[in-house]
VOGU-3710 file (C-alpha; in Angstrom, 3 decimals, decimal comma):
1> matvtslsat> 41,239/-23,209/-52,269  44,598/-24,904/-51,863  45,417/-26,230/-48,448  48,207/-24,433/-46,619  50,058/-27,101/-44,673  52,443/-24,805/-42,843  53,786/-21,282/-42,706  57,554/-21,252/-42,901  59,767/-18,316/-42,015  60,084/-17,623/-45,748
11> disgvlkklg> 56,297/-17,635/-46,144  55,670/-15,229/-43,284  58,418/-12,981/-44,597  56,621/-12,844/-47,935  53,280/-12,114/-46,256  54,777/-9,296/-44,184  56,496/-7,838/-47,229  53,273/-7,852/-49,239  51,542/-6,034/-46,386  54,291/-3,417/-46,175
21> itslnygast> 55,646/-4,555/-42,806  59,440/-4,249/-42,625  62,031/-4,232/-39,866  61,198/-0,526/-39,403  57,720/-1,112/-38,024  56,042/1,953/-36,644  54,044/2,541/-33,486  52,070/5,583/-34,596  50,463/6,786/-37,814  48,128/9,508/-39,019
31> gtnhwqtkgn> 47,212/7,814/-42,279  50,019/7,919/-44,835  52,475/9,464/-42,386  53,906/6,947/-39,930  56,939/6,982/-37,682  59,079/5,081/-35,257  58,106/5,734/-31,649  60,267/5,691/-28,531  58,095/3,861/-26,013  58,608/0,413/-24,564
41> kidsvspvdg> 59,216/-2,413/-27,017  56,215/-4,637/-27,808  57,020/-8,110/-29,141  54,533/-9,891/-31,378  54,964/-13,604/-30,741  52,930/-16,101/-32,734  50,985/-18,603/-30,605  51,215/-20,967/-33,583  54,897/-21,764/-33,083  56,117/-19,412/-30,344
51> eligsinaat> 58,304/-17,513/-32,807  58,880/-13,754/-32,672  57,210/-12,161/-35,695  58,368/-8,614/-35,070  58,716/-5,840/-32,507  57,247/-2,351/-32,302  57,921/0,490/-29,903  54,822/1,731/-28,099  53,551/5,258/-28,681  54,466/7,886/-26,100
61> aedyekvmqa> 52,415/10,785/-24,762  54,202/13,004/-27,267  53,172/10,688/-30,112  49,613/10,671/-28,808  49,410/14,443/-28,860  50,803/14,584/-32,386  48,197/12,103/-33,583  45,314/13,851/-31,821  46,229/17,211/-33,307  46,292/15,660/-36,779
71> aesafktwrm> 42,919/13,987/-36,168  41,273/17,192/-34,955  42,590/19,102/-37,953  41,495/16,388/-40,405  37,976/16,340/-38,963  37,392/19,955/-39,972  38,007/19,031/-43,620  36,592/15,493/-43,658  33,199/16,468/-42,187  32,635/18,941/-45,026
81> mpapkrgeiv> 33,078/16,319/-47,726  29,667/15,053/-48,932  28,804/11,705/-47,345  28,554/9,876/-50,712  32,083/11,089/-51,525  33,279/9,678/-48,221  31,447/6,479/-49,126  33,336/6,289/-52,414  36,628/6,319/-50,526  35,375/3,535/-48,256
91> rqigdelran> 34,390/1,579/-51,392  37,964/1,823/-52,644  39,235/0,666/-49,250  36,991/-2,385/-49,594  38,590/-3,122/-52,960  42,086/-2,872/-51,443  41,024/-5,332/-48,754  39,813/-7,703/-51,461  43,192/-7,481/-53,177  45,003/-8,233/-49,897
101> kealgklvsy> 42,524/-10,730/-48,431  44,776/-13,785/-48,619  47,853/-12,080/-47,142  45,957/-10,309/-44,355  43,996/-13,484/-43,583  47,277/-15,392/-43,169  48,710/-12,740/-40,889  45,556/-12,742/-38,740  45,804/-16,527/-38,476  49,509/-16,533/-37,653
111> emgksyqegl> 49,587/-13,609/-35,229  46,311/-14,397/-33,417  46,084/-18,175/-33,818  42,653/-18,625/-35,417  42,263/-20,933/-38,399  43,188/-19,659/-41,856  39,554/-20,001/-42,921  38,507/-17,849/-39,960  41,248/-15,368/-40,819  39,880/-15,087/-44,345
121> gevqemidic> 36,377/-14,793/-42,884  37,470/-11,927/-40,681  38,843/-10,006/-43,659  35,600/-10,759/-45,506  33,735/-9,085/-42,636  35,825/-5,993/-43,291  34,919/-6,088/-46,973  31,245/-6,603/-46,158  31,068/-3,664/-43,744  32,740/-1,438/-46,343
131> dfavglsrql> 30,012/-2,446/-48,824  27,368/-1,745/-46,189  28,897/1,646/-45,405  28,935/2,679/-49,066  25,157/2,292/-49,257  24,749/3,911/-45,862  26,568/7,021/-47,077  23,425/7,897/-49,041  21,003/6,961/-46,256  21,899/9,075/-43,222
141> ygltmhserp> 18,240/9,971/-42,885  16,564/12,307/-40,421  12,818/12,752/-39,824  10,385/15,584/-40,467  7,692/16,356/-37,887  4,510/18,437/-37,949  4,720/21,500/-35,744  1,835/22,508/-33,468  2,501/26,120/-34,479  1,283/27,486/-37,828
151> lhrmyeqwhp> 3,809/28,140/-40,591  6,528/26,268/-38,756  8,550/23,286/-39,970  10,352/20,772/-37,750  12,924/18,213/-38,691  15,932/16,412/-37,288  19,348/15,946/-38,802  22,518/14,080/-37,909  25,974/15,602/-37,624  29,343/13,858/-37,211
161> lgvvgiisaf> 30,717/13,605/-33,678  34,395/14,266/-34,285  37,239/11,980/-33,228  36,151/8,385/-32,566  38,489/6,285/-30,419  38,562/2,554/-31,136  40,140/0,130/-28,663  40,036/-3,394/-30,082  40,843/-6,856/-28,731  43,195/-9,587/-29,936
171> nfpvavwcwn> 40,528/-12,120/-30,883  39,249/-10,095/-33,843  42,332/-8,014/-34,559  41,028/-6,345/-37,727  37,281/-6,847/-38,204  36,019/-4,951/-35,151  38,181/-1,957/-36,068  36,627/-1,956/-39,525  33,075/-2,331/-38,140  33,647/0,978/-36,392
181> talawvcgdv> 35,763/2,896/-38,871  33,769/2,153/-42,014  30,604/3,520/-40,403  32,340/6,377/-38,584  34,054/7,501/-41,765  30,889/7,761/-43,853  29,254/9,566/-40,929  32,000/12,203/-41,189  34,095/11,203/-38,179  37,814/10,564/-38,044
191> cvwkpssktp> 39,198/7,565/-36,152  42,066/6,855/-33,772  42,742/3,150/-33,284  44,513/1,471/-30,361  44,765/-2,227/-31,255  45,598/-5,037/-28,861  49,295/-5,156/-28,030  49,055/-8,910/-28,612  48,301/-8,420/-32,316  49,949/-5,129/-33,348
201> lcavacqnii> 51,177/-6,238/-36,769  47,645/-6,865/-38,022  46,882/-3,219/-37,246  50,021/-2,017/-39,026  49,024/-4,099/-42,043  45,550/-2,527/-42,160  46,984/0,974/-42,034  49,388/0,089/-44,845  46,604/-1,361/-46,995  44,364/1,683/-46,758
211> stvlkknnvp> 47,152/4,277/-46,979  47,323/3,972/-50,764  43,611/4,821/-51,012  43,945/7,748/-48,624  46,880/9,156/-50,545  45,286/8,696/-53,969  42,172/10,576/-52,848  44,067/13,355/-51,047  42,349/12,436/-47,791  43,608/14,759/-45,057
221> egvscllign> 46,264/13,300/-42,795  44,572/12,220/-39,573  41,345/10,636/-40,856  42,734/7,182/-40,005  45,160/7,143/-37,078  46,959/4,326/-35,317  48,543/4,333/-31,856  50,104/1,170/-30,426  50,665/0,551/-26,715  48,553/-0,137/-23,639
231> avgdmmnadk> 49,082/3,310/-22,112  47,306/4,882/-25,077  43,970/3,436/-23,919  43,717/5,578/-20,787  44,920/8,625/-22,698  41,970/8,233/-25,052  39,492/7,412/-22,293  40,332/10,600/-20,416  40,538/12,884/-23,458  37,617/15,273/-23,935
241> rvplisftgs> 38,610/15,598/-27,582  37,360/12,042/-28,121  33,544/12,178/-27,791  33,068/8,453/-28,443  35,100/5,458/-27,297  34,329/2,051/-28,795  35,896/-0,548/-26,500  36,064/-4,299/-27,022  37,496/-6,382/-24,193  36,809/-7,834/-20,774
251> trigkrvsam> 34,021/-6,734/-18,463  36,621/-5,841/-15,825  38,417/-3,363/-18,089  35,127/-2,243/-19,606  33,950/-0,989/-16,213  37,059/1,150/-15,966  36,607/2,518/-19,485  32,938/3,271/-18,840  33,711/5,175/-15,626  36,504/7,227/-17,160
261> vaerfgktil> 34,519/8,225/-20,242  31,304/8,886/-18,302  33,159/11,174/-15,908  33,782/13,554/-18,806  30,281/12,969/-20,283  31,630/11,070/-23,263  29,837/8,255/-25,080  30,809/4,593/-25,199  30,150/1,467/-27,195  31,080/-1,426/-24,912
271> elggnnaiiv> 31,481/-4,934/-26,325  32,471/-6,914/-23,237  32,131/-10,455/-21,932  29,793/-13,147/-23,173  28,590/-16,297/-21,427  26,545/-17,679/-24,250  24,245/-20,667/-24,076  22,536/-22,994/-26,523  19,275/-24,579/-25,416  18,806/-28,034/-26,948
281> sehadlnmvl> 15,116/-28,873/-26,984  13,632/-32,354/-27,037  12,373/-31,265/-30,485  15,848/-30,340/-31,767  17,512/-31,699/-34,875  20,657/-33,126/-33,262  22,587/-33,081/-36,526  22,203/-29,304/-36,569  23,022/-29,084/-32,877  26,285/-30,917/-33,493
291> vgavfgavgt> 27,566/-28,346/-35,984  26,333/-25,323/-34,026  27,551/-26,461/-30,629  30,946/-27,816/-31,652  31,919/-24,835/-33,816  30,505/-22,469/-31,218  32,561/-24,058/-28,446  35,875/-24,781/-30,203  35,975/-22,272/-33,084  38,777/-19,724/-32,552
301> agqrctstrr> 39,740/-22,042/-29,639  36,804/-20,632/-27,670  38,172/-17,085/-27,898  35,150/-15,361/-29,399  32,929/-13,161/-27,279  30,091/-15,153/-28,887  31,650/-18,577/-28,230  29,285/-21,177/-26,788  30,103/-21,613/-23,089  26,998/-23,488/-21,890
311> livhesvydk> 24,808/-26,211/-23,399  21,415/-26,536/-21,709  19,895/-29,856/-22,828  16,439/-31,339/-22,302  16,689/-34,373/-20,057  15,056/-36,666/-22,641  17,842/-36,089/-25,196  20,683/-35,374/-22,785  22,495/-38,710/-22,967  22,193/-38,873/-26,756
321> tinvlknayn> 23,468/-35,320/-27,120  26,438/-36,003/-24,846  27,352/-39,128/-26,816  27,188/-37,252/-30,107  29,388/-34,484/-28,693  31,940/-36,902/-27,227  32,249/-38,634/-30,587  32,766/-35,294/-32,369  35,318/-34,056/-29,828  37,320/-37,258/-30,210
331> qlsignplde> 37,671/-36,447/-33,913  38,932/-32,886/-33,471  42,368/-32,188/-34,870  44,391/-29,652/-32,883  47,363/-27,920/-34,428  48,736/-25,271/-36,754  45,721/-23,158/-37,768  47,172/-22,593/-41,234  46,774/-26,300/-41,908  43,147/-26,601/-42,941
341> knhvgplidk> 42,998/-30,193/-41,736  43,075/-28,862/-38,171  39,884/-27,762/-36,399  41,394/-26,033/-33,372  44,359/-23,685/-33,198  46,172/-22,296/-30,153  45,113/-19,926/-27,410  46,626/-16,460/-27,708  49,385/-16,963/-25,115  50,521/-19,004/-22,126
351> katedylaai> 48,575/-16,811/-19,704  45,383/-17,875/-21,497  46,509/-21,485/-21,126  46,945/-20,997/-17,384  43,457/-19,485/-17,113  42,032/-22,478/-19,008  43,656/-24,986/-16,643  42,583/-22,986/-13,586  38,956/-22,915/-14,776  38,891/-26,698/-15,192
361> erakkeggki> 40,257/-27,178/-11,680  37,710/-24,749/-10,229  34,895/-26,571/-11,992  36,072/-29,880/-10,514  36,257/-28,410/-7,004  32,703/-27,087/-7,312  31,444/-30,562/-8,224  31,757/-30,597/-11,997  32,033/-33,944/-13,770  34,531/-34,243/-16,615
371> ivdggvlsgd> 32,887/-35,562/-19,808  35,793/-34,866/-22,163  39,028/-34,109/-20,331  41,236/-31,163/-21,211  44,947/-30,588/-21,059  47,840/-28,785/-22,705  49,598/-30,324/-25,702  53,367/-30,266/-26,175  55,750/-31,443/-28,876  54,844/-32,578/-32,395
381> ghesgcyvip> 53,974/-29,087/-33,634  52,598/-27,846/-30,311  55,848/-26,370/-28,982  54,407/-22,915/-28,286  52,634/-24,244/-25,183  49,380/-22,590/-26,269  47,526/-25,611/-27,679  44,829/-27,047/-25,398  42,320/-29,852/-25,673  38,664/-28,723/-25,891
391> ciieaknefh> 36,949/-29,834/-22,702  33,347/-30,719/-21,780  32,247/-30,553/-18,134  28,871/-31,484/-16,674  28,068/-28,620/-14,328  25,364/-26,595/-12,640  24,474/-23,135/-13,832  25,009/-21,669/-10,376  28,668/-22,765/-10,143  30,834/-19,670/-9,694
401> ivqeetfapi> 33,096/-20,690/-12,566  30,102/-21,200/-14,857  28,927/-17,679/-14,062  32,237/-16,327/-15,380  33,583/-16,105/-18,900  36,698/-18,175/-19,557  38,222/-17,359/-22,944  39,007/-20,966/-23,850  37,326/-24,076/-25,333  35,482/-25,222/-22,203
411> lyvmkykkie> 31,847/-26,244/-22,638  29,604/-26,668/-19,581  26,627/-28,986/-20,079  23,489/-29,207/-17,913  19,943/-30,601/-17,989  16,487/-29,040/-17,918  12,893/-30,295/-17,794  10,700/-27,434/-19,042  11,424/-24,671/-21,539  10,761/-21,991/-18,905
421> eaiamqngvp> 13,469/-23,536/-16,738  15,900/-23,585/-19,682  15,298/-19,913/-20,469  15,785/-18,993/-16,810  19,111/-20,846/-16,836  20,122/-19,179/-20,084  19,376/-15,755/-18,582  20,819/-16,623/-15,182  24,307/-15,211/-15,733  25,651/-11,640/-15,488
431> qglsssiftt> 26,434/-11,432/-19,225  23,932/-10,966/-22,027  25,509/-11,152/-25,466  24,415/-14,128/-27,581  21,954/-16,983/-27,124  20,436/-19,779/-29,162  17,782/-22,466/-29,133  17,616/-25,546/-31,308  14,039/-26,683/-31,720  11,469/-27,508/-34,404
441> nmremetfls> 8,625/-26,559/-32,061  7,223/-23,176/-33,087  5,842/-22,380/-29,624  9,271/-22,928/-28,072  11,019/-20,699/-30,598  8,484/-17,915/-30,205  8,662/-18,150/-26,402  12,455/-17,925/-26,613  12,201/-14,783/-28,780  9,414/-13,153/-26,765
451> hegsdcgian> 9,551/-10,644/-23,897  9,794/-13,560/-21,468  12,544/-15,234/-23,468  16,231/-14,555/-23,987  17,580/-11,372/-22,378  20,557/-11,195/-24,742  21,314/-8,717/-27,501  21,443/-11,638/-29,949  18,926/-14,494/-29,929  19,110/-17,214/-32,598
461> vnigtsgaei> 16,955/-20,166/-33,573  18,531/-23,273/-35,097  21,933/-21,645/-35,519  24,705/-21,335/-32,960  25,726/-18,396/-30,802  28,696/-17,306/-32,925  28,955/-16,072/-36,491  27,052/-12,769/-36,550  26,435/-11,094/-39,906  27,254/-7,419/-40,436
471> ggafggeket> 23,696/-6,555/-41,524  22,375/-6,766/-37,978  23,348/-4,583/-35,039  25,894/-6,401/-32,863  26,067/-6,082/-29,089  24,620/-7,220/-25,792  23,022/-6,338/-22,488  23,886/-6,490/-18,767  27,630/-6,932/-18,183  28,209/-7,256/-21,902
481> gggresgsda> 28,099/-3,477/-21,776  25,415/-2,190/-24,105  25,748/-0,275/-27,330  25,669/-1,665/-30,848  28,115/-1,913/-33,734  27,882/-2,948/-37,371  24,511/-3,033/-39,148  20,913/-1,864/-38,771  20,857/1,698/-37,350  24,067/1,320/-35,318
491> wkvymrrqtn> 25,432/4,229/-37,382  23,497/6,679/-35,216  25,891/6,305/-32,283  28,668/7,805/-34,437  26,631/10,977/-34,971  24,856/13,601/-32,898  21,153/14,244/-33,375  19,880/17,784/-33,799  16,229/18,872/-33,813  15,508/21,964/-35,920
501> tinystklpl> 12,472/24,246/-36,038  12,037/26,867/-38,753  9,491/29,654/-38,398  8,623/31,098/-41,803  5,691/33,185/-40,536  5,632/36,874/-39,558  4,756/36,088/-35,953  6,437/34,326/-33,038  3,871/32,044/-31,363  5,166/30,040/-28,398
511> aqgikfdf> 4,782/26,303/-27,993  2,087/24,808/-25,751  -0,013/27,943/-26,324  1,957/29,970/-23,772  1,145/33,713/-23,728  4,016/36,105/-23,163  2,748/39,613/-23,931  4,482/42,854/-23,053
//
């Protein structure tokens, strides 16, 4: 693949044009029908160079109601289409994503700030989940059970829920939406998407890409809806017409979403904070640790929910590990993420930069020792003020700042003596998303994966904490929120389970042998 050294105004104009984004960007859509909204203006500013990419007006309450009515109407038609037919439409959407992979990958990189390779990888995740969903459309299996009553048959089946609300975050501006929609669609649901207001153009691009497929297949207007603007989130959370909300974001906001949806007895998928650790055993292959730890800590500038925040190292290999890391960090190239020579792109905005600096200062005040110092870069291609230096701090697990998630490339390192101590440290934070151990000792790996091991939703051996594949269910425990997306049987959350009993006898016996004669 040719290296992209920069993205000029002409280049981004061409990318936007290919993705159907013009000066008349819209803030609401019901599939192929989209319109200008009248809410507050939302500016999309690239953290790559600080330039304004485009502006969109937020959706209003009136727009919201229009979209919801279209979604409810579409559901009545969409749910009656056979699941394999719905899967065929998702297959075509996957093909459209393949055709637009390069352009959408560039926009993701430019609007969000992740590397071009990661932008392409994010679009590939969308393609992969479409492929997964196509097969799933023929595998929405229920079970049959033996009845205790003669001439009775029992079975369970799965029905679509209705309107699924998806609230996504800036760090994966397109993939997480697709994780949800591809599965929800084949399950017979319709989707309403509120993307992050920091990356609205990526959402517009996705809606444009799939609109041709929807139109060609005469998909009812409202199967795929888009609403832009922060106020839309609470509208969805409080709306009884939305039986399931899938929310990706901070633990703080997740608590609010959970309370609002639970109050109306709705369902949630919550993908919240992560405070992920890698345990480096005395039996670890340090060459593998280097790749896993460095990419985990600095990939996407530390803005993944699965980013590596803590490195828990056996005391016998601690100094060697630190030296290897320091050498690697000194070789990191920080700059324009569309230049593939660079390893680290910018943080999403200046507020994120402020949070990064504040976390470093808090760590110092609590007694942390700087191993690789951080800082904010300026000039020479870093004019946006969002480029920071990945930082390594020797810390203790109980530091208040270590117990929190900072969405930035800060890696806390600490020592341990016994594997039990390391696992306790790994588990000793409020979050429970991803975890990893590097070891060649089979007893250590099995202990880590056992009931007394990692308490996270994801536990890896000899790979890092980030880079989940769509085949496995994705999600975490504790303050990470619970719920699962993507692979395995995560599809079940997008459907409602129904148990059925059929009596084909001429009598009506009661269960448990109860007598009710009259």
